[in-house]
C-alpha positions as CSV (number, residue, x, y, z in Angstrom):
1,X,133.4,149.4,-161.0
2,X,136.6,151.5,-161.1
3,X,139.7,149.7,-161.7
4,X,141.5,151.1,-158.3
5,X,138.6,149.2,-156.4
6,X,139.9,146.3,-154.7
7,X,138.1,143.3,-155.0
8,X,136.7,141.6,-151.5
9,X,135.0,137.8,-151.3
10,X,132.7,137.7,-148.6
11,X,131.9,133.8,-147.2
12,X,129.4,133.6,-144.5
13,X,128.7,130.1,-144.4
14,X,125.5,130.1,-141.5
15,X,124.1,133.4,-142.2
16,X,121.7,134.2,-138.9
17,X,120.5,137.7,-138.5
18,X,123.7,139.4,-137.1
19,X,125.5,137.4,-139.8
20,X,124.0,139.5,-142.6
21,X,123.4,143.0,-140.3
22,X,127.2,143.1,-140.5
23,X,127.6,142.2,-144.4
24,X,125.3,144.5,-144.8
25,X,127.5,147.0,-143.2
26,X,130.8,146.3,-145.2
27,X,128.8,146.2,-148.3
28,X,127.1,149.3,-147.9
29,X,129.8,151.2,-146.5
30,X,133.1,151.3,-148.2
31,X,132.8,152.4,-151.8
32,X,136.7,152.1,-152.5
33,X,136.1,148.0,-152.2
34,X,134.2,145.7,-154.7
35,X,132.6,142.6,-152.5
36,X,131.3,139.5,-154.0
37,X,129.4,137.9,-151.4
38,X,128.6,134.1,-151.0
39,X,126.4,133.3,-148.2
40,X,124.3,130.3,-146.7
41,X,121.1,130.4,-145.2
42,X,120.7,129.5,-141.4
43,X,119.7,126.4,-140.9
44,X,121.1,123.2,-140.5
45,X,124.0,124.0,-138.3
46,X,125.8,120.6,-138.1
47,X,125.5,120.5,-141.9
48,X,126.5,123.8,-142.5
49,X,129.4,124.0,-140.8
50,X,130.5,120.5,-141.8
51,X,129.5,121.0,-145.0
52,X,130.0,124.4,-146.9
53,X,133.4,123.9,-148.8
54,X,131.3,121.4,-150.7
55,X,128.2,123.8,-151.2
56,X,129.9,126.4,-152.1
57,X,132.1,124.6,-154.2
58,X,128.9,123.2,-156.3
59,X,126.8,126.5,-156.0
60,X,129.2,129.2,-156.1
61,X,132.1,127.8,-157.8
62,X,132.2,130.6,-160.5
63,X,132.3,133.3,-158.0
64,X,135.2,131.5,-155.9
65,X,137.2,130.9,-159.2
66,X,137.7,134.4,-159.4
67,X,141.1,136.5,-158.2
68,X,140.5,138.8,-155.1
69,X,142.5,140.8,-153.0
70,X,141.3,139.7,-149.9
71,X,139.1,137.2,-148.4
72,X,136.7,137.8,-145.2
73,X,135.2,135.1,-144.4
74,X,132.9,134.1,-141.0
75,X,134.3,131.4,-138.4
76,X,131.9,129.1,-139.5
77,X,133.3,129.0,-143.1
78,X,136.0,126.0,-143.5
79,X,138.6,128.6,-144.8
80,X,141.1,125.8,-145.2
81,X,139.5,123.3,-146.9
82,X,138.2,125.9,-149.0
83,X,141.5,127.2,-150.2
84,X,142.4,123.3,-150.9
85,X,139.4,123.0,-153.3
86,X,140.4,126.4,-155.2
87,X,143.4,126.7,-155.6
88,X,143.1,130.6,-156.7
89,X,142.9,131.5,-153.7
90,X,145.6,129.7,-151.8
91,X,147.0,133.1,-152.0
92,X,145.1,135.7,-150.9
93,X,145.0,137.0,-147.4
94,X,142.0,136.2,-145.3
95,X,140.0,137.6,-142.2
96,X,138.4,135.4,-140.0
97,X,135.3,137.2,-138.3
98,X,134.2,135.8,-135.1
99,X,130.5,136.2,-134.5
100,X,130.8,133.7,-131.9
101,X,133.3,130.4,-131.3
102,X,132.6,126.8,-130.7
103,X,134.1,127.0,-127.7
104,X,131.5,129.0,-125.1
105,X,128.0,127.6,-126.1
106,X,125.9,126.1,-122.9
107,X,126.4,122.5,-122.7
108,X,123.0,121.7,-122.6
109,X,123.0,122.6,-126.7
110,X,125.6,119.8,-126.7
111,X,123.6,116.8,-128.1
112,X,127.0,115.7,-130.1
113,X,129.7,116.7,-129.5
114,X,131.4,120.0,-131.3
115,X,134.9,119.0,-131.4
116,X,134.8,118.4,-135.1
117,X,133.7,121.6,-135.4
118,X,136.1,123.1,-133.1
119,X,138.9,122.0,-134.7
120,X,137.7,123.3,-137.9
121,X,137.7,127.0,-136.5
122,X,141.1,126.7,-135.3
123,X,142.4,125.2,-138.9
124,X,140.5,128.5,-140.3
125,X,142.3,130.4,-137.6
126,X,145.9,129.0,-138.4
127,X,145.3,129.5,-142.0
128,X,144.0,133.3,-141.5
129,X,146.4,136.1,-141.7
130,X,144.1,138.4,-139.3
131,X,141.2,137.2,-136.8
132,X,138.7,139.6,-135.4
133,X,136.2,139.1,-132.8
134,X,133.5,141.1,-131.7
135,X,133.8,141.2,-128.1
136,X,136.8,140.0,-125.6
137,X,134.7,137.4,-124.0
138,X,134.4,135.7,-127.8
139,X,138.2,136.2,-128.2
140,X,139.2,135.1,-124.9
141,X,136.9,131.6,-125.0
142,X,138.1,130.8,-128.1
143,X,141.9,131.5,-127.0
144,X,141.9,130.1,-123.8
145,X,139.4,126.9,-124.5
146,X,140.8,126.3,-128.2
147,X,144.1,125.9,-126.3
148,X,143.2,123.6,-123.7
149,X,141.8,121.3,-126.2
150,X,145.0,121.3,-128.3
151,X,146.6,120.4,-125.1
152,X,143.8,117.7,-124.5
153,X,145.4,115.6,-127.9
154,X,147.1,112.5,-127.0
155,X,150.1,113.5,-128.4
156,X,151.8,116.4,-129.9
157,X,150.3,118.7,-127.8
158,X,153.3,120.8,-127.0
159,X,152.9,123.3,-129.8
160,X,152.6,126.9,-129.2
161,X,149.9,127.3,-131.2
162,X,147.6,129.8,-129.6
163,X,150.3,132.1,-129.0
164,X,150.4,132.5,-132.5
165,X,146.9,133.0,-133.1
166,X,146.8,135.3,-130.1
167,X,149.3,137.7,-132.1
168,X,146.9,138.5,-134.9
169,X,143.6,138.6,-132.9
170,X,141.8,141.4,-131.9
171,X,138.7,143.0,-130.8
172,X,136.4,144.7,-133.9
173,X,132.2,144.5,-132.9
174,X,129.8,145.0,-135.2
175,X,128.7,148.3,-135.7
176,X,125.4,149.3,-134.3
177,X,123.4,151.6,-136.3
178,X,121.5,153.9,-133.6
179,X,117.7,154.4,-133.0
180,X,116.7,157.8,-133.0
181,X,115.8,158.1,-129.3
182,X,114.2,161.8,-129.6
183,X,110.7,160.0,-130.0
184,X,111.4,158.1,-126.7
185,X,108.0,157.0,-125.7
186,X,106.5,157.9,-121.9
187,X,104.5,155.2,-120.5
188,X,102.1,155.1,-117.0
189,X,103.4,151.9,-116.3
190,X,106.9,150.1,-117.3
191,X,107.2,148.2,-120.2
192,X,109.6,145.7,-120.6
193,X,110.7,144.3,-123.7
194,X,112.4,141.1,-124.5
195,X,113.9,140.7,-127.9
196,X,115.7,137.8,-128.7
197,X,115.8,135.0,-130.6
198,X,113.1,132.4,-129.8
199,X,115.7,129.8,-128.7
200,X,116.7,128.2,-125.4
201,X,120.2,128.9,-125.0
202,X,118.3,132.9,-124.7
203,X,117.2,131.2,-121.6
204,X,113.3,132.4,-122.4
205,X,111.8,130.6,-119.4
206,X,113.8,132.1,-117.2
207,X,112.5,135.2,-118.3
208,X,108.9,134.4,-118.1
209,X,109.4,133.0,-114.5
210,X,111.0,136.5,-113.4
211,X,107.9,138.2,-115.1
212,X,105.6,135.9,-113.1
213,X,107.2,136.4,-109.8
214,X,107.1,140.6,-110.6
215,X,103.3,140.3,-111.0
216,X,102.8,137.9,-108.0
217,X,104.7,140.2,-105.7
218,X,102.3,143.0,-107.0
219,X,104.2,144.7,-109.7
220,X,102.4,146.4,-112.8
221,X,104.5,146.4,-116.3
222,X,103.2,145.9,-119.9
223,X,105.8,143.3,-122.0
224,X,107.1,143.4,-125.7
225,X,108.2,140.1,-126.2
226,X,109.6,140.1,-129.8
227,X,112.1,138.2,-132.0
228,X,113.4,136.3,-134.5
229,X,111.3,132.7,-134.6
230,X,112.3,129.7,-135.5
231,X,110.5,126.6,-137.1
232,X,110.8,125.0,-133.6
233,X,110.9,127.3,-130.3
234,X,110.8,126.6,-126.6
235,X,107.3,125.7,-125.1
236,X,107.2,128.2,-122.7
237,X,106.5,130.7,-125.6
238,X,102.8,129.0,-125.7
239,X,102.4,128.8,-121.9
240,X,103.2,132.1,-121.1
241,X,101.1,134.4,-124.0
242,X,98.0,133.2,-122.5
243,X,99.3,133.7,-118.3
244,X,100.3,137.4,-119.9
245,X,97.3,138.1,-122.2
246,X,96.6,141.4,-120.5
247,X,100.1,142.3,-119.9
248,X,101.3,141.8,-123.8
249,X,101.6,144.8,-126.3
250,X,103.6,143.0,-129.0
251,X,104.4,139.8,-129.6
252,X,106.1,138.1,-132.6
253,X,109.2,138.9,-134.9
254,X,108.5,142.4,-136.3
255,X,109.4,142.3,-139.7
256,X,109.4,146.1,-140.4
257,X,112.3,148.1,-139.4
258,X,109.8,150.6,-138.6
259,X,107.5,149.2,-136.4
260,X,110.4,147.8,-134.6
261,X,112.1,151.0,-133.7
262,X,108.9,152.1,-132.0
263,X,108.5,149.2,-130.0
264,X,112.2,149.6,-128.9
265,X,111.6,153.2,-128.5
266,X,108.4,152.7,-126.3
267,X,109.6,150.2,-124.1
268,X,111.4,151.0,-120.4
269,X,113.7,148.3,-120.0
270,X,115.1,145.5,-122.1
271,X,115.8,142.2,-120.4
272,X,118.5,138.9,-121.1
273,X,118.4,136.2,-119.7
274,X,121.3,134.8,-122.2
275,X,123.3,131.5,-121.8
276,X,124.9,132.3,-125.1
277,X,125.7,136.2,-126.1
278,X,129.1,136.7,-128.1
279,X,128.1,140.9,-128.3
280,X,124.1,141.3,-127.4
281,X,123.4,142.9,-130.8
282,X,119.4,142.9,-129.8
283,X,120.2,144.2,-125.9
284,X,122.6,147.2,-127.7
285,X,120.0,148.5,-130.3
286,X,117.7,148.7,-127.4
287,X,119.7,151.2,-125.7
288,X,120.8,153.2,-128.6
289,X,117.0,153.9,-128.4
290,X,116.9,155.1,-124.9
291,X,115.8,151.9,-123.0
292,X,117.4,151.0,-119.6
293,X,119.5,147.4,-120.1
294,X,118.8,144.6,-117.6
295,X,121.1,142.0,-117.8
296,X,123.5,139.1,-116.2
297,X,126.6,139.7,-114.7
298,X,128.3,137.0,-117.7
299,X,129.5,136.7,-121.3
300,X,129.9,139.3,-123.1
301,X,127.6,142.1,-120.8
302,X,130.7,142.1,-118.2
303,X,132.6,144.3,-120.4
304,X,129.8,146.5,-122.1
305,X,127.8,147.5,-119.0
306,X,128.4,149.1,-115.7
307,X,127.8,147.2,-112.3
308,X,124.3,149.4,-112.4
309,X,122.5,147.2,-115.4
310,X,123.6,143.9,-114.3
311,X,122.4,141.2,-112.0
312,X,124.0,138.4,-110.5
313,X,124.4,135.7,-112.6
314,X,123.8,132.0,-111.7
315,X,124.2,130.7,-115.4
316,X,123.9,126.9,-113.7
317,X,121.5,127.7,-111.6
318,X,118.0,128.9,-113.0
319,X,116.3,129.6,-109.9
320,X,118.7,131.6,-108.1
321,X,119.6,133.6,-111.3
322,X,115.6,133.9,-111.7
323,X,115.5,135.6,-108.4
324,X,118.5,138.2,-108.8
325,X,116.6,139.5,-111.9
326,X,113.7,139.8,-110.1
327,X,115.7,142.0,-107.4
328,X,117.1,144.0,-109.9
329,X,114.1,145.1,-112.1
330,X,112.0,145.2,-108.9
331,X,114.7,148.0,-107.9
332,X,114.6,149.6,-111.3
333,X,110.6,149.8,-111.3
334,X,110.4,151.1,-108.1
335,X,112.4,154.2,-109.1
336,X,110.5,154.3,-112.3
337,X,107.4,154.2,-110.2
338,X,108.6,157.4,-107.9
339,X,109.3,159.5,-111.0
340,X,113.4,158.6,-110.4
341,X,115.7,158.5,-113.7
342,X,117.8,155.8,-114.3
343,X,120.8,156.9,-116.6
344,X,120.6,155.3,-119.9
345,X,124.8,153.6,-120.5
346,X,126.9,155.6,-123.1
347,X,127.0,152.7,-125.8
348,X,128.3,155.5,-128.8
349,X,132.1,153.4,-129.5
350,X,129.7,150.7,-130.7
351,X,127.9,153.1,-133.1
352,X,128.7,152.7,-136.8
353,X,130.1,156.4,-137.0
354,X,132.8,155.7,-134.2
355,X,133.7,152.3,-135.6
356,X,133.8,152.7,-139.8
357,X,137.3,154.4,-139.5
358,X,138.6,151.1,-137.9
359,X,137.1,149.0,-140.3
360,X,138.6,151.1,-143.0
361,X,142.2,150.8,-141.6
362,X,141.2,146.9,-141.0
363,X,140.5,146.7,-144.8
364,X,143.3,148.6,-145.7
365,X,146.0,147.0,-143.7
366,X,144.9,143.4,-144.9
367,X,145.3,143.5,-148.1
368,X,149.4,143.7,-147.5
369,X,150.3,140.5,-145.2
């Protein structure tokens, strides 16, 4: 390590796939900085959010006891408590990166109150010198709903806290490494891709119901159903794997990068039915491979894609949501069958080549808070 290299402590308390993707981008693209990373695996969500300072202090004490020029922490890190446990970090500038926020999760996911986690994220935001969000939707929901929570306090609720947080907030997406679309595969019937986490907040049952309706209406198609899987997953996957046994080309989590890229290139339409999406990396990766997005008009998709690619959003009415998807995708399939070209949206603003300089500037200026 060069003596001129700035030292950065990178903390990730719940390293989901997209979080790891982002961390690797930082570690591999900025030679002028030396990163020391302390990360925790993405399981036992509530325990991670509340217990990460204790875990870091017991299992990563050596790393956190060092001297650093900058701390970059994900929003699930309780950075206020971590600074208290490690006085050597008390004066170190902090950037908090929000892959998501605790105010914009589907209500059904709230088995118990998220208020404690929400307050912790606000505390971390107060301690931070800069707040970065992967989408405007993410930033807006954090600032607006966080402010509402503070105003609900029984007293001392007139403070202008979120005005100050807004002043140090900006949008900086997770960069996308584009998939080479020059080798795009042509198909005799359209291939539909669903490549999200196999969890309820991605609403897979809505996707399958839409595919079932399309099939009953006489549409012919093939399916690539891939994405990260966990110990528990919605029951609909077992049910519909049998129903669509003749349509399925690929099924399950694909770890091999080359194989996954090939699946993307072999698909014609990538569908989202998500109820929870702060950037939509899975869809963006597919679009970079030449796949047409079909997404709901909600969450971060509103700011990313033009209206042609969005179907009407009925987040709280699954039947209407499914029907809107069927109508939009059916229209695209009709065009496909007629040989009519559906343009691929330009998402180059998300590519590493166009975002790296912005990250470089953020790193350089954050050292001097």
